[in-house]
KOLDREN-699001 format. One record per residue (C-alpha): residue number from 1; z, y, x; residue in three letters. Coordinates in nm, 3 decimals. Each point is the difference from the previous one (the first is absolute). Layout:
BEGIN
resi w v u resn
NUM Z Y X ALA
...
//
This chain:
BEGIN
resi w v u resn
1 -3.566 -6.563 -0.011 UNK
2 -0.036 0.286 -0.205 UNK
3 -0.254 0.021 -0.283 UNK
4 -0.224 0.303 -0.028 UNK
5 -0.040 0.181 -0.369 UNK
6 -0.376 -0.081 -0.126 UNK
7 -0.265 0.273 -0.011 UNK
8 -0.121 0.221 0.227 UNK
9 0.201 0.146 0.263 UNK
10 -0.060 0.384 0.073 UNK
11 0.148 0.277 0.205 UNK
12 0.196 0.266 -0.196 UNK
13 0.070 0.252 0.275 UNK
14 -0.055 0.316 -0.008 UNK
15 -0.130 0.235 0.285 UNK
16 0.283 0.156 0.204 UNK
17 -0.053 0.401 0.057 UNK
18 0.176 0.127 0.295 UNK
19 0.099 0.396 -0.032 UNK
20 0.147 0.220 0.229 UNK
21 0.362 0.096 -0.054 UNK
22 0.114 0.345 -0.153 UNK
23 0.045 0.259 0.242 UNK
24 0.383 0.120 0.012 UNK
25 0.084 0.349 -0.089 UNK
26 0.101 0.066 0.359 UNK
27 -0.336 -0.121 0.134 UNK
28 -0.158 0.253 -0.234 UNK
29 0.202 0.278 0.127 UNK
30 -0.091 -0.078 0.341 UNK
31 -0.199 0.296 0.167 UNK
32 -0.239 -0.244 0.144 UNK
33 -0.065 -0.149 -0.349 UNK
34 -0.029 0.339 -0.150 UNK
35 -0.256 0.126 0.239 UNK
36 -0.223 -0.324 -0.015 UNK
37 0.023 0.059 -0.403 UNK
38 -0.096 0.367 0.022 UNK
39 -0.301 -0.098 0.264 UNK
40 -0.083 -0.252 -0.250 UNK
41 -0.042 0.220 -0.300 UNK
42 0.285 -0.121 -0.186 UNK
43 0.224 0.220 -0.220 UNK
44 0.306 0.111 0.200 UNK
45 0.280 0.182 -0.216 UNK
46 0.273 0.182 0.213 UNK
47 0.313 0.116 -0.175 UNK
48 0.243 0.245 0.182 UNK
49 0.342 -0.076 -0.109 UNK
50 0.234 0.310 -0.086 UNK
51 0.204 0.080 0.336 UNK
52 -0.050 -0.363 0.106 UNK
53 0.173 -0.070 0.347 UNK
54 0.157 0.314 -0.009 UNK
55 0.378 0.134 -0.005 UNK
56 -0.057 0.345 -0.132 UNK
57 0.126 0.116 -0.333 UNK
58 -0.326 0.162 -0.114 UNK
59 0.009 0.344 0.161 UNK
60 -0.411 0.075 -0.073 UNK
61 -0.086 0.209 -0.259 UNK
62 -0.189 -0.273 -0.198 UNK
63 0.231 -0.238 0.001 UNK
64 0.262 -0.032 -0.329 UNK
65 0.397 0.156 0.051 UNK
66 0.220 -0.225 0.094 UNK
67 0.286 -0.076 -0.232 UNK
68 0.360 -0.007 0.145 UNK
69 0.194 -0.269 -0.142 UNK
70 0.345 0.193 0.060 UNK
71 -0.124 0.331 -0.204 UNK
72 -0.113 -0.265 -0.279 UNK
73 0.364 -0.147 0.000 UNK
74 0.167 0.359 -0.024 UNK
75 -0.203 0.147 -0.276 UNK
76 0.075 -0.318 -0.206 UNK
77 0.401 -0.048 0.118 UNK
78 0.260 0.195 0.036 UNK
79 0.030 0.161 0.363 UNK
80 0.359 -0.086 0.057 UNK
81 0.240 -0.275 -0.107 UNK
82 0.300 0.059 -0.170 UNK
83 0.329 -0.014 0.255 UNK
84 0.339 -0.082 -0.107 UNK
85 0.149 0.316 -0.124 UNK
86 0.279 0.189 0.191 UNK
87 0.288 -0.068 -0.273 UNK
88 -0.099 -0.388 0.014 UNK
89 0.027 -0.018 0.361 UNK
90 0.327 0.195 0.042 UNK
91 0.148 -0.202 -0.300 UNK
92 -0.100 -0.331 0.192 UNK
93 0.154 0.132 0.325 UNK
94 0.326 0.122 -0.177 UNK
95 0.047 -0.342 -0.171 UNK
96 -0.079 -0.221 0.295 UNK
97 0.256 0.210 0.212 UNK
98 0.226 -0.010 -0.306 UNK
99 0.010 -0.357 0.019 UNK
100 0.025 0.001 0.389 UNK
101 -0.357 -0.203 0.050 UNK
102 -0.260 0.044 0.257 UNK
103 -0.324 0.012 -0.064 UNK
104 -0.051 -0.334 0.123 UNK
105 0.251 -0.115 -0.205 UNK
106 -0.147 0.148 -0.319 UNK
107 -0.342 -0.156 0.083 UNK
108 0.160 -0.328 0.047 UNK
109 0.168 -0.005 -0.367 UNK
110 -0.344 0.120 -0.164 UNK
111 -0.206 -0.237 0.193 UNK
112 -0.211 0.251 0.177 UNK
113 -0.047 0.088 0.360 UNK
114 0.185 0.286 0.146 UNK
115 -0.285 0.235 0.042 UNK
116 -0.043 -0.007 -0.357 UNK
117 0.385 0.170 -0.048 UNK
118 -0.074 0.205 0.291 UNK
119 -0.340 0.164 -0.166 UNK
120 0.159 0.019 -0.324 UNK
121 0.288 0.199 0.152 UNK
122 -0.222 0.233 0.217 UNK
123 -0.266 0.029 -0.317 UNK
124 -0.280 -0.147 0.189 UNK
125 -0.029 -0.271 -0.252 UNK
126 -0.197 -0.033 -0.321 UNK
127 0.243 -0.067 -0.272 UNK
128 -0.043 -0.361 -0.120 UNK
129 0.220 -0.069 -0.326 UNK
130 0.097 -0.342 0.082 UNK
131 0.156 0.102 0.321 UNK
132 0.189 0.305 -0.161 UNK
133 0.120 -0.257 -0.245 UNK
134 0.144 -0.200 0.255 UNK
135 0.155 0.298 0.187 UNK
136 0.180 0.102 -0.376 UNK
137 0.148 -0.343 -0.030 UNK
138 0.137 -0.072 0.360 UNK
139 0.124 0.403 0.023 UNK
140 0.120 0.028 -0.356 UNK
141 -0.188 0.347 -0.017 UNK
142 -0.283 0.099 -0.280 UNK
143 -0.341 0.105 0.227 UNK
144 -0.251 -0.027 -0.259 UNK
145 -0.034 0.192 -0.353 UNK
146 0.101 0.328 -0.129 UNK
147 0.360 -0.053 0.064 UNK
148 0.010 -0.030 0.367 UNK
//
């Protein structure tokens, strides 16, 4: 049988205090809870968010002007990107036809899609130096630089 320690035995427990749980923010926003707080005389703060829940662009006079992202981009960047010049387009076409190649065959040799070659020849593409270098190598024509 186990033996007890010598001396007085006392109870060292502290009293347990039960408290209510802290209310959730969703419970505080409930209209019933707000009305009860107003009736009880508690301080209730209301804040109206700017254009909350609306899909308007600030058409009222009190609202600040809306900044259009497209206008900002146009102010800081050039309006249009450079396209393939006419002389380069014609040089690509003449060299390709001189070698009796189709656009698809040229595209296959430079490891690009046929649409890329078509865009370069029609003038819709934005010139890429790497693609022009590949075309120069395959076609044997100078497409870049001063001596085109």
